[in-house]
C-alpha positions, 0 to 999 in steps of 0.5 A: 447388685451382681452387675455393680459387683462385678463392675467394681471388681473389674475396675480394682483389678484394672487400677492394681494393674495400672499401679504396678504398671507405673511402679515398673515403669519409673522404678530406678534401674539396678544396672542401666549401663548393662542393660544399655549394652545388652539393648546395643548388642541386640537391637542397634537400630530402630529397624532392627527393633521392629524385626526383633518384635516381629521375630519374638512375637510369641515371647513375654512383653514382645507379644502385646507389642507385636499384636499393637504393631499389627493394628494400622498405625501401631507401629508409629505409635510404638516407635513414637513412644519409644522415643519419647521414653529414651528422651525422658530417660527411661531406658529399662528393658521392656519400658515400651511395652510396660507403657503401652500396657499402661496407656491401654489400660487406662484408656479401657478404664476410662471406657469402662467407667463411661459405659457404667455411668451411661449405661441407662442412656441410649447408645446413640448418645454414648458414641461421643463419649467413647470417642472423648474417653479413647482420646483422653485415654491415649493423649493424657499418658502421653502428656504425662510422658512429655512432662518427664521428657521436658524434666529431664531435658531440664536436668541436662541442661543444667549439668551441662556447663559444670560438666563440660568444664569439668570434662576440659580440666580432666583433658588438660591432665593428660587423659584420653577422652574416654577415660576422661568422660568416665572420670567425669561421669564418676565425679558428677554421679551424686550431683548430676546423675541424669548426665553422668549416666548418659556419658558413662553409656557413651564410654560403655558403648565405645568400649563394646566396639561402637564407633565413637561417632555413632555412640555420639549421635545416638546420645543426641538422639536419646536427648534431643538437646541442641547444646549436646549436639554441639558438644558432640560435633565439637568432640568428633571434629576435634578428634577427626582433625587433632585439634586441641579440645580442652581449650575448645570446651573451657570456651564452650562452658563459658558460653553454656553458662551464659546461656544458662544465666539468660535462661534464669534471667528470662524465667525470672522475667515470666514469673511476674506475668505468672504470678499475676493471674493467681494474685487477681484470682485468689489473693485480691479477693481474700484481700478485699474480703478482710479489708472491706467485710468488717467495716461494712459490718460495723456500718451495718451494725451502726445503722441497725442501732440507729434504727432501733432508736 
């Protein structure tokens, strides 16, 4: 009795920590640009981030990252998780540490649940279950994070044609590139907040003293989208050679709209195939039951009546 009570108390505390970690990880930021500038000034490169984790290993959540990085393969896992978080648009301070804690707690919860359910079985049969629980504990959070990455990329791709078109129009009025990007960010803040935040981050990084080329390279690394990579290369090359950027952005916006229309047409074409399996598995059996069962019941009733006479 005491063992069951202790296990349920531990499980409840673990679930509470999981819920708190998830809320902290996906909660909206109050000052995202300030956090990004502070991160830029303190940890500009990936190598510097690893060095900062080792240097600040005794303070706050960095201690957990330092302990995980000490395990073989832990540093690569932290770096990969940090890259996925950036590409998912989750750039809160200590977001990597919170994600690591969330994943470890989830894996430990699965292991504890498996041990509790298999407590009466021999230890040899428990080994395979422990391996499966650990794999699920580390793979499921990564799969969820990859879904967030795809959703964030889709938002950026949907917002890019209109934003590039507005940027070209703004540049045509005589504004400088930084002023035009900030104006576009302000105009698109409530329509396309993801891309507006990315543009504003680039402008703030340039104003903080970073080279525009490096700022756009970091934008490409954060998003991982080819269209944004082409846009960044176009802006950098136009600034380097002094060509007209407004006209180039207008042409590029038309190309982006064409790509968006083609993606929509491809999605419509795939919809019929995707709907085939739900129709076969769920809709057709119901139709057969609705159409055939009343007739069968009527026939059976008539046969019963004839048999009675």
